[in-house]
BALO-113380 format. One record per residue (C-alpha): residue in one letter; chain; residue number from 0; y, x, z. Coordinates in Angstrom, 3 decimals, padded with zeros to 6 digits. Layout:
BEGIN
node aa A; ch A; i NUM; c2 Y; c1 X; c3 Z
...
! end
This chain:
BEGIN
node aa M; ch A; i 0; c2 100.459; c1 111.594; c3 092.884
node aa R; ch A; i 1; c2 100.774; c1 108.316; c3 094.751
node aa S; ch A; i 2; c2 098.949; c1 107.841; c3 098.007
node aa A; ch A; i 3; c2 095.899; c1 105.638; c3 097.535
node aa S; ch A; i 4; c2 094.604; c1 103.863; c3 100.596
node aa F; ch A; i 5; c2 092.468; c1 100.714; c3 100.958
node aa R; ch A; i 6; c2 090.168; c1 101.127; c3 097.962
node aa P; ch A; i 7; c2 092.660; c1 100.930; c3 095.093
node aa L; ch A; i 8; c2 089.812; c1 101.307; c3 092.605
node aa R; ch A; i 9; c2 089.226; c1 097.571; c3 093.037
node aa F; ch A; i 10; c2 092.065; c1 097.359; c3 090.503
node aa A; ch A; i 11; c2 089.761; c1 098.764; c3 087.838
node aa A; ch A; i 12; c2 087.712; c1 095.578; c3 087.729
node aa L; ch A; i 13; c2 090.826; c1 093.517; c3 087.137
node aa A; ch A; i 14; c2 092.168; c1 095.893; c3 084.513
node aa V; ch A; i 15; c2 088.900; c1 095.585; c3 082.602
node aa A; ch A; i 16; c2 088.962; c1 091.800; c3 082.971
node aa A; ch A; i 17; c2 092.497; c1 091.674; c3 081.595
node aa A; ch A; i 18; c2 091.548; c1 093.845; c3 078.670
node aa L; ch A; i 19; c2 088.556; c1 091.641; c3 077.907
node aa A; ch A; i 20; c2 090.653; c1 088.506; c3 078.122
node aa L; ch A; i 21; c2 093.195; c1 089.889; c3 075.699
node aa T; ch A; i 22; c2 090.494; c1 091.128; c3 073.355
node aa A; ch A; i 23; c2 088.803; c1 087.744; c3 073.363
node aa C; ch A; i 24; c2 092.039; c1 086.056; c3 072.388
node aa A; ch A; i 25; c2 092.484; c1 088.630; c3 069.627
node aa S; ch A; i 26; c2 089.140; c1 088.013; c3 067.951
node aa D; ch A; i 27; c2 090.795; c1 086.154; c3 065.057
node aa S; ch A; i 28; c2 093.690; c1 088.574; c3 064.685
node aa D; ch A; i 29; c2 093.991; c1 091.795; c3 062.696
node aa D; ch A; i 30; c2 097.112; c1 092.937; c3 064.561
node aa T; ch A; i 31; c2 097.056; c1 096.320; c3 066.239
node aa A; ch A; i 32; c2 097.870; c1 096.602; c3 069.919
node aa G; ch A; i 33; c2 100.752; c1 098.554; c3 071.325
node aa T; ch A; i 34; c2 103.292; c1 098.473; c3 074.140
node aa D; ch A; i 35; c2 106.850; c1 099.746; c3 074.121
node aa A; ch A; i 36; c2 107.129; c1 100.518; c3 077.814
node aa T; ch A; i 37; c2 110.672; c1 101.829; c3 077.417
node aa T; ch A; i 38; c2 112.190; c1 098.529; c3 076.297
node aa G; ch A; i 39; c2 109.720; c1 096.224; c3 077.950
node aa A; ch A; i 40; c2 108.712; c1 094.644; c3 074.637
node aa S; ch A; i 41; c2 104.986; c1 094.228; c3 074.226
node aa A; ch A; i 42; c2 102.790; c1 093.710; c3 071.199
node aa T; ch A; i 43; c2 099.166; c1 092.871; c3 071.832
node aa P; ch A; i 44; c2 096.427; c1 091.355; c3 069.693
node aa S; ch A; i 45; c2 097.058; c1 088.002; c3 071.412
node aa D; ch A; i 46; c2 100.681; c1 087.698; c3 070.304
node aa D; ch A; i 47; c2 099.946; c1 085.360; c3 067.372
node aa A; ch A; i 48; c2 098.127; c1 082.919; c3 069.655
node aa A; ch A; i 49; c2 100.847; c1 083.263; c3 072.286
node aa S; ch A; i 50; c2 103.619; c1 082.518; c3 069.791
node aa S; ch A; i 51; c2 101.964; c1 079.229; c3 068.848
node aa A; ch A; i 52; c2 102.377; c1 078.038; c3 072.444
node aa F; ch A; i 53; c2 106.146; c1 077.712; c3 072.031
node aa P; ch A; i 54; c2 108.391; c1 075.936; c3 072.553
node aa V; ch A; i 55; c2 107.189; c1 075.161; c3 076.069
node aa T; ch A; i 56; c2 108.856; c1 073.220; c3 078.882
node aa I; ch A; i 57; c2 107.941; c1 073.974; c3 082.498
node aa T; ch A; i 58; c2 109.088; c1 071.668; c3 085.281
node aa N; ch A; i 59; c2 110.143; c1 073.209; c3 088.572
node aa T; ch A; i 60; c2 111.824; c1 071.973; c3 091.711
node aa F; ch A; i 61; c2 115.311; c1 072.338; c3 090.191
node aa G; ch A; i 62; c2 114.613; c1 070.815; c3 086.771
node aa D; ch A; i 63; c2 113.015; c1 071.647; c3 083.445
node aa T; ch A; i 64; c2 112.940; c1 075.114; c3 081.929
node aa T; ch A; i 65; c2 112.463; c1 075.243; c3 078.160
node aa I; ch A; i 66; c2 111.436; c1 078.483; c3 076.489
node aa T; ch A; i 67; c2 111.857; c1 078.115; c3 072.749
node aa S; ch A; i 68; c2 109.964; c1 081.175; c3 071.514
node aa Q; ch A; i 69; c2 107.665; c1 083.870; c3 072.830
node aa P; ch A; i 70; c2 109.680; c1 086.126; c3 075.149
node aa E; ch A; i 71; c2 109.785; c1 089.807; c3 074.280
node aa R; ch A; i 72; c2 111.869; c1 090.932; c3 077.247
node aa V; ch A; i 73; c2 110.549; c1 089.678; c3 080.593
node aa A; ch A; i 74; c2 112.394; c1 090.070; c3 083.888
node aa T; ch A; i 75; c2 111.197; c1 088.941; c3 087.311
node aa V; ch A; i 76; c2 112.876; c1 088.348; c3 090.666
node aa N; ch A; i 77; c2 111.779; c1 087.894; c3 094.263
node aa W; ch A; i 78; c2 108.182; c1 088.735; c3 095.208
node aa G; ch A; i 79; c2 105.182; c1 089.595; c3 093.058
node aa N; ch A; i 80; c2 105.918; c1 087.686; c3 089.855
node aa H; ch A; i 81; c2 105.978; c1 090.937; c3 087.881
node aa D; ch A; i 82; c2 102.268; c1 091.452; c3 088.584
node aa V; ch A; i 83; c2 101.425; c1 088.562; c3 086.247
node aa P; ch A; i 84; c2 102.867; c1 089.972; c3 082.997
node aa I; ch A; i 85; c2 101.685; c1 093.458; c3 083.935
node aa A; ch A; i 86; c2 098.133; c1 092.186; c3 084.455
node aa L; ch A; i 87; c2 098.415; c1 090.500; c3 081.057
node aa G; ch A; i 88; c2 099.529; c1 093.667; c3 079.285
node aa I; ch A; i 89; c2 103.308; c1 093.185; c3 079.273
node aa V; ch A; i 90; c2 105.743; c1 095.676; c3 080.786
node aa P; ch A; i 91; c2 108.740; c1 093.817; c3 082.229
node aa V; ch A; i 92; c2 112.240; c1 095.099; c3 081.574
node aa G; ch A; i 93; c2 113.151; c1 094.612; c3 085.226
node aa I; ch A; i 94; c2 111.354; c1 093.863; c3 088.500
node aa P; ch A; i 95; c2 112.379; c1 093.693; c3 092.176
node aa K; ch A; i 96; c2 112.382; c1 096.942; c3 094.102
node aa S; ch A; i 97; c2 109.690; c1 096.728; c3 096.774
node aa T; ch A; i 98; c2 110.423; c1 097.924; c3 100.287
node aa Y; ch A; i 99; c2 107.934; c1 096.173; c3 102.570
node aa G; ch A; i 100; c2 104.582; c1 097.947; c3 102.382
node aa D; ch A; i 101; c2 105.822; c1 100.594; c3 099.970
node aa D; ch A; i 102; c2 103.843; c1 103.587; c3 101.200
node aa D; ch A; i 103; c2 105.680; c1 106.222; c3 099.189
node aa T; ch A; i 104; c2 109.156; c1 104.610; c3 099.019
node aa D; ch A; i 105; c2 109.378; c1 104.653; c3 095.227
node aa G; ch A; i 106; c2 110.047; c1 100.926; c3 095.095
node aa V; ch A; i 107; c2 106.751; c1 100.021; c3 093.406
node aa L; ch A; i 108; c2 103.673; c1 098.869; c3 095.328
node aa P; ch A; i 109; c2 100.368; c1 100.656; c3 094.618
node aa W; ch A; i 110; c2 098.594; c1 097.898; c3 092.668
node aa T; ch A; i 111; c2 101.689; c1 097.288; c3 090.542
node aa Y; ch A; i 112; c2 101.968; c1 100.999; c3 089.878
node aa A; ch A; i 113; c2 098.318; c1 101.108; c3 088.858
node aa G; ch A; i 114; c2 098.927; c1 098.252; c3 086.431
node aa L; ch A; i 115; c2 101.955; c1 099.981; c3 084.949
node aa E; ch A; i 116; c2 100.031; c1 103.232; c3 084.778
node aa A; ch A; i 117; c2 097.325; c1 101.483; c3 082.745
node aa L; ch A; i 118; c2 100.062; c1 100.429; c3 080.321
node aa D; ch A; i 119; c2 101.551; c1 103.948; c3 080.174
node aa A; ch A; i 120; c2 104.710; c1 102.683; c3 081.844
node aa T; ch A; i 121; c2 105.254; c1 104.988; c3 084.808
node aa G; ch A; i 122; c2 107.530; c1 107.933; c3 085.481
node aa D; ch A; i 123; c2 110.724; c1 107.600; c3 083.472
node aa K; ch A; i 124; c2 109.300; c1 104.513; c3 081.722
node aa L; ch A; i 125; c2 109.326; c1 102.331; c3 084.833
node aa P; ch A; i 126; c2 111.101; c1 098.973; c3 084.526
node aa V; ch A; i 127; c2 114.562; c1 098.693; c3 086.030
node aa L; ch A; i 128; c2 114.185; c1 098.076; c3 089.771
node aa F; ch A; i 129; c2 116.410; c1 095.299; c3 091.125
node aa D; ch A; i 130; c2 117.620; c1 095.962; c3 094.668
node aa E; ch A; i 131; c2 117.465; c1 092.552; c3 096.361
node aa T; ch A; i 132; c2 118.447; c1 093.789; c3 099.827
node aa D; ch A; i 133; c2 121.577; c1 091.644; c3 099.752
node aa G; ch A; i 134; c2 120.248; c1 088.979; c3 097.415
node aa I; ch A; i 135; c2 119.458; c1 088.912; c3 093.728
node aa P; ch A; i 136; c2 121.679; c1 091.397; c3 091.827
node aa F; ch A; i 137; c2 122.580; c1 089.029; c3 088.998
node aa E; ch A; i 138; c2 124.579; c1 091.598; c3 087.060
node aa A; ch A; i 139; c2 121.656; c1 094.035; c3 087.074
node aa V; ch A; i 140; c2 119.317; c1 091.276; c3 085.903
node aa N; ch A; i 141; c2 121.760; c1 090.342; c3 083.142
node aa N; ch A; i 142; c2 122.020; c1 093.978; c3 082.038
node aa T; ch A; i 143; c2 118.294; c1 094.052; c3 081.200
node aa E; ch A; i 144; c2 118.939; c1 091.347; c3 078.581
node aa P; ch A; i 145; c2 115.841; c1 089.276; c3 079.405
node aa D; ch A; i 146; c2 114.456; c1 086.476; c3 077.244
node aa V; ch A; i 147; c2 112.861; c1 084.864; c3 080.301
node aa I; ch A; i 148; c2 113.043; c1 085.309; c3 084.078
node aa L; ch A; i 149; c2 109.912; c1 084.677; c3 086.135
node aa A; ch A; i 150; c2 110.200; c1 083.398; c3 089.710
node aa A; ch A; i 151; c2 107.286; c1 081.002; c3 090.205
node aa Y; ch A; i 152; c2 106.733; c1 082.548; c3 093.647
node aa S; ch A; i 153; c2 110.176; c1 082.784; c3 095.175
node aa G; ch A; i 154; c2 112.732; c1 081.363; c3 097.536
node aa L; ch A; i 155; c2 115.445; c1 080.695; c3 094.966
node aa S; ch A; i 156; c2 118.262; c1 078.361; c3 095.868
node aa K; ch A; i 157; c2 119.599; c1 075.879; c3 093.316
node aa E; ch A; i 158; c2 122.635; c1 078.132; c3 092.945
node aa D; ch A; i 159; c2 120.399; c1 081.147; c3 092.300
node aa W; ch A; i 160; c2 118.463; c1 079.206; c3 089.674
node aa N; ch A; i 161; c2 121.620; c1 078.022; c3 087.946
node aa T; ch A; i 162; c2 123.039; c1 081.539; c3 087.821
node aa L; ch A; i 163; c2 119.801; c1 083.040; c3 086.517
node aa S; ch A; i 164; c2 119.361; c1 080.217; c3 084.002
node aa A; ch A; i 165; c2 122.743; c1 081.128; c3 082.529
node aa I; ch A; i 166; c2 121.259; c1 084.565; c3 081.807
node aa A; ch A; i 167; c2 117.889; c1 083.411; c3 080.433
node aa P; ch A; i 168; c2 115.428; c1 080.531; c3 080.906
node aa T; ch A; i 169; c2 114.257; c1 080.844; c3 084.517
node aa V; ch A; i 170; c2 110.929; c1 079.591; c3 085.828
node aa S; ch A; i 171; c2 111.160; c1 078.760; c3 089.538
node aa Y; ch A; i 172; c2 108.697; c1 077.415; c3 092.103
node aa P; ch A; i 173; c2 107.220; c1 073.960; c3 091.479
node aa V; ch A; i 174; c2 107.748; c1 072.379; c3 094.917
node aa F; ch A; i 175; c2 108.226; c1 074.565; c3 098.012
node aa A; ch A; i 176; c2 110.121; c1 077.805; c3 098.498
node aa W; ch A; i 177; c2 107.544; c1 080.573; c3 099.091
node aa G; ch A; i 178; c2 104.818; c1 077.942; c3 098.736
node aa T; ch A; i 179; c2 103.364; c1 078.865; c3 095.348
node aa N; ch A; i 180; c2 099.858; c1 080.274; c3 095.702
node aa W; ch A; i 181; c2 098.627; c1 083.221; c3 093.651
node aa K; ch A; i 182; c2 096.729; c1 080.995; c3 091.208
node aa D; ch A; i 183; c2 099.669; c1 078.744; c3 090.423
node aa M; ch A; i 184; c2 101.979; c1 081.744; c3 090.173
node aa A; ch A; i 185; c2 099.683; c1 083.275; c3 087.568
node aa L; ch A; i 186; c2 099.415; c1 080.041; c3 085.583
node aa I; ch A; i 187; c2 103.119; c1 079.184; c3 085.682
node aa D; ch A; i 188; c2 104.357; c1 082.683; c3 084.901
node aa G; ch A; i 189; c2 101.540; c1 083.090; c3 082.382
node aa E; ch A; i 190; c2 102.521; c1 079.896; c3 080.577
node aa A; ch A; i 191; c2 106.133; c1 081.064; c3 080.415
node aa I; ch A; i 192; c2 105.071; c1 084.146; c3 078.451
node aa G; ch A; i 193; c2 102.510; c1 082.348; c3 076.297
node aa R; ch A; i 194; c2 099.427; c1 083.649; c3 078.082
node aa K; ch A; i 195; c2 098.236; c1 080.843; c3 080.293
node aa A; ch A; i 196; c2 094.652; c1 081.072; c3 079.034
node aa E; ch A; i 197; c2 094.501; c1 084.784; c3 079.808
node aa A; ch A; i 198; c2 095.973; c1 084.071; c3 083.262
node aa Q; ch A; i 199; c2 093.201; c1 081.567; c3 083.898
node aa A; ch A; i 200; c2 090.651; c1 084.212; c3 082.882
node aa L; ch A; i 201; c2 092.087; c1 086.551; c3 085.508
node aa I; ch A; i 202; c2 091.941; c1 083.815; c3 088.134
node aa D; ch A; i 203; c2 088.311; c1 083.125; c3 087.280
node aa D; ch A; i 204; c2 087.458; c1 086.812; c3 087.556
node aa I; ch A; i 205; c2 089.120; c1 087.141; c3 090.963
node aa T; ch A; i 206; c2 087.440; c1 083.957; c3 092.180
node aa D; ch A; i 207; c2 084.103; c1 085.511; c3 091.247
node aa Q; ch A; i 208; c2 085.017; c1 088.670; c3 093.158
node aa I; ch A; i 209; c2 085.873; c1 086.597; c3 096.229
node aa A; ch A; i 210; c2 082.569; c1 084.726; c3 095.971
node aa D; ch A; i 211; c2 080.692; c1 088.027; c3 095.810
node aa G; ch A; i 212; c2 082.608; c1 089.321; c3 098.814
node aa L; ch A; i 213; c2 081.849; c1 086.215; c3 100.858
node aa A; ch A; i 214; c2 078.179; c1 086.312; c3 099.910
node aa A; ch A; i 215; c2 078.026; c1 089.760; c3 101.482
node aa R; ch A; i 216; c2 079.818; c1 088.482; c3 104.611
node aa P; ch A; i 217; c2 078.233; c1 085.134; c3 105.522
node aa D; ch A; i 218; c2 079.965; c1 084.904; c3 108.910
node aa V; ch A; i 219; c2 083.404; c1 084.366; c3 107.367
node aa A; ch A; i 220; c2 083.252; c1 081.071; c3 105.474
node aa G; ch A; i 221; c2 083.924; c1 077.884; c3 107.408
node aa K; ch A; i 222; c2 085.764; c1 079.448; c3 110.344
node aa T; ch A; i 223; c2 089.031; c1 077.837; c3 111.424
node aa F; ch A; i 224; c2 092.116; c1 080.030; c3 111.614
node aa A; ch A; i 225; c2 095.800; c1 080.267; c3 112.451
node aa Y; ch A; i 226; c2 098.020; c1 082.823; c3 110.705
node aa T; ch A; i 227; c2 100.771; c1 083.934; c3 113.064
node aa W; ch A; i 228; c2 103.539; c1 086.310; c3 113.929
node aa V; ch A; i 229; c2 104.277; c1 087.192; c3 117.556
node aa D; ch A; i 230; c2 107.346; c1 089.298; c3 118.241
node aa P; ch A; i 231; c2 106.204; c1 092.055; c3 120.621
node aa A; ch A; i 232; c2 109.653; c1 091.972; c3 122.238
node aa D; ch A; i 233; c2 109.573; c1 088.215; c3 122.790
node aa R; ch A; i 234; c2 106.216; c1 086.529; c3 123.300
node aa S; ch A; i 235; c2 107.790; c1 083.275; c3 124.439
node aa K; ch A; i 236; c2 106.902; c1 081.725; c3 121.092
node aa I; ch A; i 237; c2 104.262; c1 082.039; c3 118.400
node aa G; ch A; i 238; c2 105.342; c1 081.863; c3 114.790
node aa V; ch A; i 239; c2 102.733; c1 079.955; c3 112.801
node aa Y; ch A; i 240; c2 102.556; c1 080.028; c3 109.018
node aa T; ch A; i 241; c2 101.980; c1 076.543; c3 107.635
node aa P; ch A; i 242; c2 099.289; c1 075.470; c3 105.159
node aa L; ch A; i 243; c2 101.750; c1 075.571; c3 102.247
node aa D; ch A; i 244; c2 102.365; c1 079.314; c3 102.713
node aa A; ch A; i 245; c2 100.824; c1 081.594; c3 100.062
node aa R; ch A; i 246; c2 099.215; c1 083.965; c3 102.579
node aa V; ch A; i 247; c2 097.570; c1 080.997; c3 104.316
node aa Q; ch A; i 248; c2 096.322; c1 079.629; c3 101.006
node aa L; ch A; i 249; c2 094.747; c1 083.006; c3 100.236
node aa V; ch A; i 250; c2 092.788; c1 082.816; c3 103.507
node aa N; ch A; i 251; c2 091.679; c1 079.337; c3 102.432
node aa D; ch A; i 252; c2 090.412; c1 080.923; c3 099.227
node aa L; ch A; i 253; c2 088.432; c1 083.337; c3 101.389
node aa G; ch A; i 254; c2 086.476; c1 080.395; c3 102.765
node aa L; ch A; i 255; c2 088.303; c1 079.767; c3 106.044
node aa V; ch A; i 256; c2 089.777; c1 076.418; c3 107.077
node aa N; ch A; i 257; c2 093.172; c1 075.614; c3 108.594
node aa A; ch A; i 258; c2 092.639; c1 074.754; c3 112.241
node aa P; ch A; i 259; c2 093.439; c1 071.050; c3 112.895
node aa S; ch A; i 260; c2 096.031; c1 072.173; c3 115.440
node aa V; ch A; i 261; c2 097.873; c1 074.128; c3 112.746
node aa V; ch A; i 262; c2 097.826; c1 071.142; c3 110.386
node aa A; ch A; i 263; c2 099.198; c1 068.926; c3 113.156
node aa L; ch A; i 264; c2 101.845; c1 071.465; c3 114.109
node aa A; ch A; i 265; c2 103.017; c1 071.768; c3 110.499
node aa G; ch A; i 266; c2 103.177; c1 068.003; c3 110.027
node aa D; ch A; i 267; c2 105.131; c1 067.157; c3 106.874
node aa T; ch A; i 268; c2 107.409; c1 070.192; c3 107.012
node aa D; ch A; i 269; c2 108.523; c1 071.774; c3 103.773
node aa Q; ch A; i 270; c2 108.834; c1 075.155; c3 105.514
node aa F; ch A; i 271; c2 106.316; c1 077.966; c3 105.303
node aa Y; ch A; i 272; c2 106.734; c1 078.842; c3 108.985
node aa V; ch A; i 273; c2 107.147; c1 076.957; c3 112.275
node aa D; ch A; i 274; c2 107.421; c1 078.050; c3 115.898
node aa L; ch A; i 275; c2 105.124; c1 077.083; c3 118.766
node aa S; ch A; i 276; c2 106.233; c1 077.684; c3 122.332
node aa A; ch A; i 277; c2 103.864; c1 080.036; c3 124.134
node aa E; ch A; i 278; c2 103.756; c1 077.438; c3 126.904
node aa N; ch A; i 279; c2 101.818; c1 075.288; c3 124.423
node aa A; ch A; i 280; c2 099.508; c1 078.050; c3 123.289
node aa D; ch A; i 281; c2 096.528; c1 076.010; c3 124.442
node aa Q; ch A; i 282; c2 097.086; c1 073.786; c3 121.392
node aa L; ch A; i 283; c2 095.431; c1 076.585; c3 119.401
node aa S; ch A; i 284; c2 092.155; c1 076.276; c3 121.311
node aa D; ch A; i 285; c2 090.425; c1 075.059; c3 118.128
node aa V; ch A; i 286; c2 091.165; c1 078.326; c3 116.307
node aa D; ch A; i 287; c2 088.120; c1 080.483; c3 115.548
node aa V; ch A; i 288; c2 090.062; c1 083.402; c3 114.068
node aa F; ch A; i 289; c2 093.596; c1 084.262; c3 115.138
node aa V; ch A; i 290; c2 095.455; c1 086.235; c3 112.454
node aa T; ch A; i 291; c2 098.627; c1 088.121; c3 113.256
node aa Y; ch A; i 292; c2 100.725; c1 091.134; c3 112.348
node aa G; ch A; i 293; c2 100.932; c1 094.203; c3 114.544
node aa D; ch A; i 294; c2 099.313; c1 097.547; c3 115.194
node aa D; ch A; i 295; c2 096.471; c1 099.056; c3 117.224
node aa T; ch A; i 296; c2 098.120; c1 097.939; c3 120.487
node aa T; ch A; i 297; c2 098.570; c1 094.290; c3 119.493
node aa L; ch A; i 298; c2 095.224; c1 092.822; c3 120.529
node aa A; ch A; i 299; c2 095.322; c1 094.282; c3 124.026
node aa A; ch A; i 300; c2 098.929; c1 093.139; c3 124.464
node aa L; ch A; i 301; c2 098.098; c1 089.588; c3 123.392
node aa Q; ch A; i 302; c2 095.045; c1 089.457; c3 125.654
node aa A; ch A; i 303; c2 097.178; c1 090.606; c3 128.591
node aa D; ch A; i 304; c2 099.800; c1 087.924; c3 127.987
node aa P; ch A; i 305; c2 099.433; c1 085.163; c3 130.607
node aa L; ch A; i 306; c2 099.865; c1 082.393; c3 128.035
node aa I; ch A; i 307; c2 098.770; c1 083.698; c3 124.641
node aa G; ch A; i 308; c2 095.846; c1 085.507; c3 126.240
node aa K; ch A; i 309; c2 094.322; c1 082.145; c3 127.171
node aa I; ch A; i 310; c2 093.806; c1 081.150; c3 123.546
node aa P; ch A; i 311; c2 089.999; c1 081.402; c3 123.238
node aa A; ch A; i 312; c2 090.097; c1 083.343; c3 119.964
node aa V; ch A; i 313; c2 092.470; c1 085.887; c3 121.496
node aa A; ch A; i 314; c2 090.512; c1 086.165; c3 124.728
node aa R; ch A; i 315; c2 087.240; c1 086.966; c3 122.956
node aa G; ch A; i 316; c2 088.877; c1 089.270; c3 120.397
node aa S; ch A; i 317; c2 088.370; c1 087.107; c3 117.306
node aa V; ch A; i 318; c2 091.633; c1 088.462; c3 116.015
node aa V; ch A; i 319; c2 092.589; c1 089.876; c3 112.633
node aa V; ch A; i 320; c2 095.481; c1 092.260; c3 113.133
node aa V; ch A; i 321; c2 097.192; c1 092.964; c3 109.835
node aa T; ch A; i 322; c2 098.948; c1 096.261; c3 110.377
node aa D; ch A; i 323; c2 102.591; c1 095.497; c3 109.749
node aa G; ch A; i 324; c2 104.451; c1 097.311; c3 107.006
node aa I; ch A; i 325; c2 101.541; c1 098.953; c3 105.200
node aa P; ch A; i 326; c2 100.292; c1 098.154; c3 101.672
node aa L; ch A; i 327; c2 097.517; c1 095.867; c3 102.969
node aa A; ch A; i 328; c2 100.119; c1 093.695; c3 104.676
node aa A; ch A; i 329; c2 102.210; c1 093.489; c3 101.523
node aa A; ch A; i 330; c2 099.168; c1 092.797; c3 099.353
node aa T; ch A; i 331; c2 098.144; c1 089.797; c3 101.445
node aa S; ch A; i 332; c2 101.539; c1 088.437; c3 102.511
node aa G; ch A; i 333; c2 102.494; c1 087.668; c3 098.914
node aa P; ch A; i 334; c2 099.146; c1 087.815; c3 097.078
node aa T; ch A; i 335; c2 099.002; c1 088.265; c3 093.312
node aa V; ch A; i 336; c2 096.412; c1 088.722; c3 090.578
node aa L; ch A; i 337; c2 096.831; c1 092.483; c3 090.986
node aa S; ch A; i 338; c2 097.043; c1 092.777; c3 094.766
node aa I; ch A; i 339; c2 094.006; c1 090.668; c3 095.659
node aa P; ch A; i 340; c2 091.342; c1 092.791; c3 093.914
node aa W; ch A; i 341; c2 093.065; c1 095.894; c3 095.258
node aa V; ch A; i 342; c2 092.756; c1 094.742; c3 098.880
node aa L; ch A; i 343; c2 089.887; c1 092.250; c3 098.870
node aa D; ch A; i 344; c2 087.064; c1 094.274; c3 100.436
node aa D; ch A; i 345; c2 089.210; c1 095.625; c3 103.247
node aa Y; ch A; i 346; c2 090.743; c1 092.246; c3 104.001
node aa L; ch A; i 347; c2 087.355; c1 090.552; c3 104.107
node aa D; ch A; i 348; c2 086.065; c1 093.300; c3 106.397
node aa L; ch A; i 349; c2 088.786; c1 092.396; c3 108.913
node aa F; ch A; i 350; c2 087.799; c1 088.733; c3 108.835
node aa E; ch A; i 351; c2 084.117; c1 089.532; c3 109.098
node aa A; ch A; i 352; c2 084.675; c1 091.611; c3 112.226
node aa A; ch A; i 353; c2 086.653; c1 088.792; c3 113.850
node aa A; ch A; i 354; c2 084.230; c1 086.067; c3 112.733
node aa K; ch A; i 355; c2 081.260; c1 087.863; c3 114.215
node aa K; ch A; i 356; c2 082.815; c1 087.414; c3 117.658
node aa V; ch A; i 357; c2 082.922; c1 083.641; c3 117.366
node aa G; ch A; i 358; c2 080.254; c1 082.075; c3 119.564
! end
């Protein structure tokens, strides 16, 4: 039995939404549903409609990817892309092995496992897990014989994309490495497997869940924020995630606004992360909510720091500390259509507590 922290039953709402979306698309079909979790092939009532979507050409930062027919064997690389086909009823043949936030070290994060469990694809039926510790294991990916490789949220290099594209049509990020938000990831990966409409239905459902969560926490929306990382062994600089980063865009979806200082600091960078010298910490004086990674000692340590402690949000305790290395951190660092419902209430609770301290 997997450990189950942070209200994993939020997944149930998404699982139902996915089932309804697939059923709606199947209303004109007499096909029977079924999933071969061993091979990764999937047959659902929406397959006829999905097949009509091909061929499809998707433009990404490295060029065009053309998928000529509906993929039956789906592989994914880098972070979180596998959650899209799983949420849409497809068991991939191969997915990255997760390490960050993996609470039971089986290589599969809790919300992904719940999705696979709903498709009867756990235990010895799990997809092949690609170990990306030293980069993408191209031979292992090739051995799964994929028809398509999903990487809409990724940090692929042109060389990576070329190598993967020689194995199967590969869908990469549209503009910035690690800059694809959870909505665009769902739509891009969903289009690649012929289920863009169902992906949009999932997005709409999650958006409604967020709206409900914000309605119950009126202090959150409209607050300015900075999402940061401060090395406890070296507080001479503050790492600031830029507005193009997926975790920042999720906080935007939760109703908060990028502090003007963060926008100015990011400038026109194409990077998801920039450094700010702690000597210039006062630039973040317009931040209502300071978000950072750490543990239960982090807030006190930041408040005691002679430079960072002078940031008004830090001084008054308007700080969201995302405990590093646990499932909540993984769920929000690379958010997906499966991870957001799984973590939403707990994440919003953190922001509500910090927002209430804003004067």
